[in-house]
TORKOL-4160 file (C-alpha; in steps of 0.2 Angstrom, whole numbers, padded with zeros to 4 digits, m for minus):
285
<pt num="1" X="0039" Y="0102" Z="0083"/>
<pt num="2" X="0023" Y="0093" Z="0073"/>
<pt num="3" X="0019" Y="0109" Z="0068"/>
<pt num="4" X="0033" Y="0112" Z="0059"/>
<pt num="5" X="0035" Y="0095" Z="0051"/>
<pt num="6" X="0018" Y="0097" Z="0043"/>
<pt num="7" X="0023" Y="0115" Z="0036"/>
<pt num="8" X="0040" Y="0108" Z="0028"/>
<pt num="9" X="0027" Y="0095" Z="0018"/>
<pt num="10" X="0015" Y="0108" Z="0011"/>
<pt num="11" X="0030" Y="0121" Z="0007"/>
<pt num="12" X="0042" Y="0109" Z="0000"/>
<pt num="13" X="0042" Y="0102" Z="m0018"/>
<pt num="14" X="0034" Y="0087" Z="m0016"/>
<pt num="15" X="0035" Y="0079" Z="m0032"/>
<pt num="16" X="0055" Y="0086" Z="m0035"/>
<pt num="17" X="0061" Y="0079" Z="m0022"/>
<pt num="18" X="0052" Y="0063" Z="m0023"/>
<pt num="19" X="0059" Y="0061" Z="m0040"/>
<pt num="20" X="0077" Y="0066" Z="m0036"/>
<pt num="21" X="0074" Y="0050" Z="m0022"/>
<pt num="22" X="0072" Y="0040" Z="m0034"/>
<pt num="23" X="0085" Y="0044" Z="m0046"/>
<pt num="24" X="0099" Y="0041" Z="m0031"/>
<pt num="25" X="0088" Y="0026" Z="m0025"/>
<pt num="26" X="0089" Y="0019" Z="m0045"/>
<pt num="27" X="0107" Y="0021" Z="m0044"/>
<pt num="28" X="0120" Y="0007" Z="m0050"/>
<pt num="29" X="0132" Y="0016" Z="m0045"/>
<pt num="30" X="0142" Y="0004" Z="m0033"/>
<pt num="31" X="0149" Y="0016" Z="m0019"/>
<pt num="32" X="0134" Y="0024" Z="m0021"/>
<pt num="33" X="0120" Y="0012" Z="m0018"/>
<pt num="34" X="0130" Y="0006" Z="m0004"/>
<pt num="35" X="0134" Y="0021" Z="0006"/>
<pt num="36" X="0113" Y="0022" Z="0004"/>
<pt num="37" X="0110" Y="0007" Z="0008"/>
<pt num="38" X="0121" Y="0006" Z="0023"/>
<pt num="39" X="0116" Y="0024" Z="0031"/>
<pt num="40" X="0097" Y="0016" Z="0029"/>
<pt num="41" X="0102" Y="m0001" Z="0037"/>
<pt num="42" X="0107" Y="0009" Z="0052"/>
<pt num="43" X="0095" Y="0022" Z="0052"/>
<pt num="44" X="0081" Y="0009" Z="0053"/>
<pt num="45" X="0088" Y="m0006" Z="0060"/>
<pt num="46" X="0084" Y="m0017" Z="0045"/>
<pt num="47" X="0083" Y="m0035" Z="0051"/>
<pt num="48" X="0092" Y="m0046" Z="0034"/>
<pt num="49" X="0090" Y="m0063" Z="0041"/>
<pt num="50" X="0074" Y="m0068" Z="0032"/>
<pt num="51" X="0079" Y="m0060" Z="0016"/>
<pt num="52" X="0085" Y="m0071" Z="0004"/>
<pt num="53" X="0099" Y="m0061" Z="0000"/>
<pt num="54" X="0108" Y="m0058" Z="0016"/>
<pt num="55" X="0122" Y="m0047" Z="0010"/>
<pt num="56" X="0116" Y="m0030" Z="0006"/>
<pt num="57" X="0128" Y="m0025" Z="m0005"/>
<pt num="58" X="0123" Y="m0038" Z="m0019"/>
<pt num="59" X="0108" Y="m0031" Z="m0021"/>
<pt num="60" X="0111" Y="m0019" Z="m0038"/>
<pt num="61" X="0102" Y="m0004" Z="m0032"/>
<pt num="62" X="0095" Y="0005" Z="m0018"/>
<pt num="63" X="0078" Y="0000" Z="m0024"/>
<pt num="64" X="0082" Y="m0020" Z="m0026"/>
<pt num="65" X="0088" Y="m0018" Z="m0007"/>
<pt num="66" X="0072" Y="m0010" Z="m0004"/>
<pt num="67" X="0061" Y="m0022" Z="m0012"/>
<pt num="68" X="0071" Y="m0037" Z="m0007"/>
<pt num="69" X="0060" Y="m0053" Z="m0008"/>
<pt num="70" X="0059" Y="m0063" Z="0008"/>
<pt num="71" X="0064" Y="m0081" Z="0012"/>
<pt num="72" X="0049" Y="m0093" Z="0005"/>
<pt num="73" X="0045" Y="m0099" Z="0022"/>
<pt num="74" X="0048" Y="m0080" Z="0030"/>
<pt num="75" X="0028" Y="m0076" Z="0028"/>
<pt num="76" X="0017" Y="m0094" Z="0030"/>
<pt num="77" X="m0002" Y="m0087" Z="0023"/>
<pt num="78" X="m0014" Y="m0092" Z="0039"/>
<pt num="79" X="m0020" Y="m0111" Z="0034"/>
<pt num="80" X="m0041" Y="m0107" Z="0038"/>
<pt num="81" X="m0046" Y="m0104" Z="0019"/>
<pt num="82" X="m0059" Y="m0093" Z="0025"/>
<pt num="83" X="m0047" Y="m0080" Z="0033"/>
<pt num="84" X="m0044" Y="m0062" Z="0026"/>
<pt num="85" X="m0024" Y="m0060" Z="0023"/>
<pt num="86" X="m0015" Y="m0044" Z="0028"/>
<pt num="87" X="m0008" Y="m0037" Z="0012"/>
<pt num="88" X="0008" Y="m0031" Z="0019"/>
<pt num="89" X="0020" Y="m0029" Z="0034"/>
<pt num="90" X="0018" Y="m0015" Z="0045"/>
<pt num="91" X="0006" Y="m0009" Z="0057"/>
<pt num="92" X="m0013" Y="m0006" Z="0057"/>
<pt num="93" X="m0017" Y="0014" Z="0054"/>
<pt num="94" X="m0034" Y="0010" Z="0055"/>
<pt num="95" X="m0048" Y="m0003" Z="0055"/>
<pt num="96" X="m0067" Y="m0004" Z="0053"/>
<pt num="97" X="m0081" Y="0001" Z="0043"/>
<pt num="98" X="m0087" Y="0013" Z="0029"/>
<pt num="99" X="m0098" Y="0025" Z="0037"/>
<pt num="100" X="m0110" Y="0036" Z="0027"/>
<pt num="101" X="m0097" Y="0033" Z="0012"/>
<pt num="102" X="m0082" Y="0038" Z="0023"/>
<pt num="103" X="m0066" Y="0030" Z="0031"/>
<pt num="104" X="m0057" Y="0033" Z="0048"/>
<pt num="105" X="m0043" Y="0040" Z="0044"/>
<pt num="106" X="m0036" Y="0045" Z="0062"/>
<pt num="107" X="m0045" Y="0052" Z="0079"/>
<pt num="108" X="m0055" Y="0066" Z="0070"/>
<pt num="109" X="m0050" Y="0063" Z="0053"/>
<pt num="110" X="m0059" Y="0056" Z="0039"/>
<pt num="111" X="m0060" Y="0056" Z="0020"/>
<pt num="112" X="m0073" Y="0052" Z="0007"/>
<pt num="113" X="m0072" Y="0036" Z="0000"/>
<pt num="114" X="m0078" Y="0042" Z="m0019"/>
<pt num="115" X="m0064" Y="0053" Z="m0017"/>
<pt num="116" X="m0051" Y="0039" Z="m0013"/>
<pt num="117" X="m0057" Y="0030" Z="m0027"/>
<pt num="118" X="m0052" Y="0043" Z="m0042"/>
<pt num="119" X="m0071" Y="0053" Z="m0037"/>
<pt num="120" X="m0082" Y="0036" Z="m0047"/>
<pt num="121" X="m0099" Y="0038" Z="m0036"/>
<pt num="122" X="m0102" Y="0019" Z="m0043"/>
<pt num="123" X="m0088" Y="0012" Z="m0039"/>
<pt num="124" X="m0087" Y="0017" Z="m0021"/>
<pt num="125" X="m0105" Y="0014" Z="m0021"/>
<pt num="126" X="m0101" Y="m0005" Z="m0022"/>
<pt num="127" X="m0093" Y="m0004" Z="m0004"/>
<pt num="128" X="m0105" Y="0008" Z="0007"/>
<pt num="129" X="m0106" Y="m0001" Z="0021"/>
<pt num="130" X="m0093" Y="m0013" Z="0020"/>
<pt num="131" X="m0076" Y="m0013" Z="0028"/>
<pt num="132" X="m0058" Y="m0005" Z="0026"/>
<pt num="133" X="m0041" Y="m0008" Z="0033"/>
<pt num="134" X="m0028" Y="0004" Z="0030"/>
<pt num="135" X="m0009" Y="m0003" Z="0033"/>
<pt num="136" X="0005" Y="0009" Z="0035"/>
<pt num="137" X="0021" Y="0001" Z="0029"/>
<pt num="138" X="0035" Y="0008" Z="0039"/>
<pt num="139" X="0056" Y="0011" Z="0032"/>
<pt num="140" X="0061" Y="m0005" Z="0039"/>
<pt num="141" X="0047" Y="m0015" Z="0031"/>
<pt num="142" X="0046" Y="m0028" Z="0018"/>
<pt num="143" X="0038" Y="m0018" Z="0005"/>
<pt num="144" X="0029" Y="m0031" Z="m0004"/>
<pt num="145" X="0010" Y="m0030" Z="m0006"/>
<pt num="146" X="0002" Y="m0045" Z="m0007"/>
<pt num="147" X="m0016" Y="m0051" Z="m0011"/>
<pt num="148" X="m0030" Y="m0052" Z="0005"/>
<pt num="149" X="m0041" Y="m0064" Z="m0005"/>
<pt num="150" X="m0039" Y="m0071" Z="m0022"/>
<pt num="151" X="m0044" Y="m0063" Z="m0035"/>
<pt num="152" X="m0047" Y="m0056" Z="m0054"/>
<pt num="153" X="m0039" Y="m0040" Z="m0060"/>
<pt num="154" X="m0056" Y="m0027" Z="m0067"/>
<pt num="155" X="m0048" Y="m0011" Z="m0068"/>
<pt num="156" X="m0035" Y="m0002" Z="m0061"/>
<pt num="157" X="m0037" Y="0020" Z="m0058"/>
<pt num="158" X="m0020" Y="0030" Z="m0058"/>
<pt num="159" X="m0025" Y="0045" Z="m0046"/>
<pt num="160" X="m0013" Y="0060" Z="m0046"/>
<pt num="161" X="m0010" Y="0070" Z="m0030"/>
<pt num="162" X="0001" Y="0075" Z="m0016"/>
<pt num="163" X="0013" Y="0067" Z="m0010"/>
<pt num="164" X="0013" Y="0069" Z="0010"/>
<pt num="165" X="0023" Y="0059" Z="0021"/>
<pt num="166" X="0008" Y="0045" Z="0028"/>
<pt num="167" X="0016" Y="0042" Z="0047"/>
<pt num="168" X="0005" Y="0044" Z="0059"/>
<pt num="169" X="0010" Y="0063" Z="0064"/>
<pt num="170" X="0002" Y="0067" Z="0046"/>
<pt num="171" X="m0012" Y="0056" Z="0046"/>
<pt num="172" X="m0016" Y="0064" Z="0062"/>
<pt num="173" X="m0016" Y="0083" Z="0054"/>
<pt num="174" X="m0017" Y="0085" Z="0035"/>
<pt num="175" X="m0036" Y="0082" Z="0030"/>
<pt num="176" X="m0040" Y="0070" Z="0018"/>
<pt num="177" X="m0022" Y="0064" Z="0018"/>
<pt num="178" X="m0024" Y="0047" Z="0010"/>
<pt num="179" X="m0038" Y="0055" Z="m0004"/>
<pt num="180" X="m0025" Y="0069" Z="m0010"/>
<pt num="181" X="m0012" Y="0059" Z="m0011"/>
<pt num="182" X="m0005" Y="0051" Z="m0028"/>
<pt num="183" X="m0012" Y="0034" Z="m0028"/>
<pt num="184" X="m0015" Y="0016" Z="m0039"/>
<pt num="185" X="m0033" Y="0010" Z="m0035"/>
<pt num="186" X="m0034" Y="m0009" Z="m0040"/>
<pt num="187" X="m0053" Y="m0019" Z="m0041"/>
<pt num="188" X="m0053" Y="m0033" Z="m0041"/>
<pt num="189" X="m0068" Y="m0046" Z="m0043"/>
<pt num="190" X="m0067" Y="m0059" Z="m0030"/>
<pt num="191" X="m0080" Y="m0073" Z="m0023"/>
<pt num="192" X="m0086" Y="m0062" Z="m0011"/>
<pt num="193" X="m0091" Y="m0047" Z="m0025"/>
<pt num="194" X="m0079" Y="m0033" Z="m0025"/>
<pt num="195" X="m0061" Y="m0029" Z="m0017"/>
<pt num="196" X="m0053" Y="m0012" Z="m0020"/>
<pt num="197" X="m0032" Y="m0012" Z="m0013"/>
<pt num="198" X="m0026" Y="0005" Z="m0015"/>
<pt num="199" X="m0007" Y="0009" Z="m0015"/>
<pt num="200" X="m0005" Y="0028" Z="m0010"/>
<pt num="201" X="0012" Y="0035" Z="m0014"/>
<pt num="202" X="0020" Y="0045" Z="m0001"/>
<pt num="203" X="0035" Y="0061" Z="m0001"/>
<pt num="204" X="0051" Y="0051" Z="m0008"/>
<pt num="205" X="0043" Y="0036" Z="m0014"/>
<pt num="206" X="0048" Y="0033" Z="m0029"/>
<pt num="207" X="0036" Y="0022" Z="m0037"/>
<pt num="208" X="0023" Y="0011" Z="m0037"/>
<pt num="209" X="0025" Y="m0004" Z="m0046"/>
<pt num="210" X="0013" Y="m0021" Z="m0052"/>
<pt num="211" X="0017" Y="m0038" Z="m0054"/>
<pt num="212" X="0006" Y="m0035" Z="m0072"/>
<pt num="213" X="0011" Y="m0018" Z="m0079"/>
<pt num="214" X="0028" Y="m0016" Z="m0068"/>
<pt num="215" X="0030" Y="0004" Z="m0064"/>
<pt num="216" X="0014" Y="0012" Z="m0064"/>
<pt num="217" X="0018" Y="0029" Z="m0055"/>
<pt num="218" X="0021" Y="0043" Z="m0058"/>
<pt num="219" X="0011" Y="0044" Z="m0072"/>
<pt num="220" X="0006" Y="0062" Z="m0076"/>
<pt num="221" X="m0005" Y="0075" Z="m0069"/>
<pt num="222" X="m0022" Y="0064" Z="m0074"/>
<pt num="223" X="m0035" Y="0051" Z="m0069"/>
<pt num="224" X="m0028" Y="0035" Z="m0080"/>
<pt num="225" X="m0042" Y="0022" Z="m0080"/>
<pt num="226" X="m0036" Y="0006" Z="m0089"/>
<pt num="227" X="m0048" Y="m0009" Z="m0090"/>
<pt num="228" X="m0042" Y="m0026" Z="m0089"/>
<pt num="229" X="m0058" Y="m0036" Z="m0093"/>
<pt num="230" X="m0054" Y="m0036" Z="m0112"/>
<pt num="231" X="m0040" Y="m0047" Z="m0120"/>
<pt num="232" X="m0024" Y="m0052" Z="m0118"/>
<pt num="233" X="m0028" Y="m0065" Z="m0105"/>
<pt num="234" X="m0034" Y="m0059" Z="m0088"/>
<pt num="235" X="m0023" Y="m0057" Z="m0072"/>
<pt num="236" X="m0030" Y="m0070" Z="m0060"/>
<pt num="237" X="m0019" Y="m0067" Z="m0043"/>
<pt num="238" X="m0020" Y="m0082" Z="m0029"/>
<pt num="239" X="m0023" Y="m0077" Z="m0010"/>
<pt num="240" X="m0009" Y="m0073" Z="m0006"/>
<pt num="241" X="0001" Y="m0069" Z="m0021"/>
<pt num="242" X="0012" Y="m0053" Z="m0023"/>
<pt num="243" X="0002" Y="m0038" Z="m0031"/>
<pt num="244" X="0012" Y="m0023" Z="m0030"/>
<pt num="245" X="0027" Y="m0016" Z="m0020"/>
<pt num="246" X="0034" Y="0000" Z="m0016"/>
<pt num="247" X="0049" Y="0008" Z="m0020"/>
<pt num="248" X="0051" Y="0017" Z="m0003"/>
<pt num="249" X="0037" Y="0016" Z="0010"/>
<pt num="250" X="0019" Y="0021" Z="0012"/>
<pt num="251" X="0001" Y="0013" Z="0015"/>
<pt num="252" X="m0008" Y="m0001" Z="0008"/>
<pt num="253" X="m0030" Y="0002" Z="0010"/>
<pt num="254" X="m0041" Y="m0013" Z="0007"/>
<pt num="255" X="m0059" Y="m0010" Z="0004"/>
<pt num="256" X="m0071" Y="m0026" Z="0006"/>
<pt num="257" X="m0092" Y="m0024" Z="0001"/>
<pt num="258" X="m0106" Y="m0025" Z="0014"/>
<pt num="259" X="m0108" Y="m0043" Z="0024"/>
<pt num="260" X="m0094" Y="m0052" Z="0017"/>
<pt num="261" X="m0082" Y="m0053" Z="0032"/>
<pt num="262" X="m0079" Y="m0048" Z="0049"/>
<pt num="263" X="m0064" Y="m0041" Z="0057"/>
<pt num="264" X="m0054" Y="m0051" Z="0070"/>
<pt num="265" X="m0058" Y="m0043" Z="0086"/>
<pt num="266" X="m0038" Y="m0040" Z="0090"/>
<pt num="267" X="m0033" Y="m0032" Z="0074"/>
<pt num="268" X="m0036" Y="m0015" Z="0081"/>
<pt num="269" X="m0027" Y="0003" Z="0076"/>
<pt num="270" X="m0009" Y="0003" Z="0084"/>
<pt num="271" X="m0006" Y="m0017" Z="0081"/>
<pt num="272" X="0009" Y="m0023" Z="0071"/>
<pt num="273" X="0007" Y="m0036" Z="0057"/>
<pt num="274" X="0013" Y="m0044" Z="0045"/>
<pt num="275" X="0009" Y="m0051" Z="0028"/>
<pt num="276" X="m0001" Y="m0066" Z="0027"/>
<pt num="277" X="m0009" Y="m0065" Z="0047"/>
<pt num="278" X="m0027" Y="m0066" Z="0048"/>
<pt num="279" X="m0036" Y="m0048" Z="0046"/>
<pt num="280" X="m0051" Y="m0056" Z="0047"/>
<pt num="281" X="m0064" Y="m0071" Z="0039"/>
<pt num="282" X="m0076" Y="m0073" Z="0027"/>
<pt num="283" X="m0094" Y="m0073" Z="0035"/>
<pt num="284" X="m0107" Y="m0087" Z="0028"/>
<pt num="285" X="m0114" Y="m0084" Z="0011"/>
């Protein structure tokens, strides 16, 4: 069954299917969007109790329902100012150190940090010997992504690619999955040095949004490198502030430099996590 699932992903027109789903998910036709929402809620047992708007039919479209805001007190931030926050609800896919410029994807599977970061060797070198955390957002999760640390946006790289599913089965069987899927690399300057937050697209993900640019994917078939160091006003985001969201679920990867952070001992692959909880602590400088 796993083999058939993987084979299907290689054979299906990934982008065409994803864009079709995206078109349907953006529809504001009441019967269509409500049917879509109801089917999804039943299939994935979606909990609406923490949503600001708990009536699923009150949302203008499936996309609005999927990217719904939570109540202000639903995700309290870890009060320790040295805490490095989890950027999203979901599960830890993998977490650890970058070894030889590679990142652990799954048992027996690694991929290049340089390739993940759009092929930029100088950018990848900033994270040599550093740490990574890969958070998988399942369909039922809260799908907004927040800042692990306060930071100033320096640069984004939109990297075109495939749209494989990003669940555990695919991670274990598709080589360099996260470095071959469509993604948006967001590079921030923080008090501990550079921080990258990579928003990875996936099959039937209708798009990636950021708080500073709105929808940013799909943008075509070439790398788009955007400099945010020039005027107008810089994009500065507080620790725990929303930075982006997925229109249908996917994966967020955080990269931090050497000697800046230590991950919590109980932050291990497979652990359920919530946005705002502590993944690790800043090291004394």
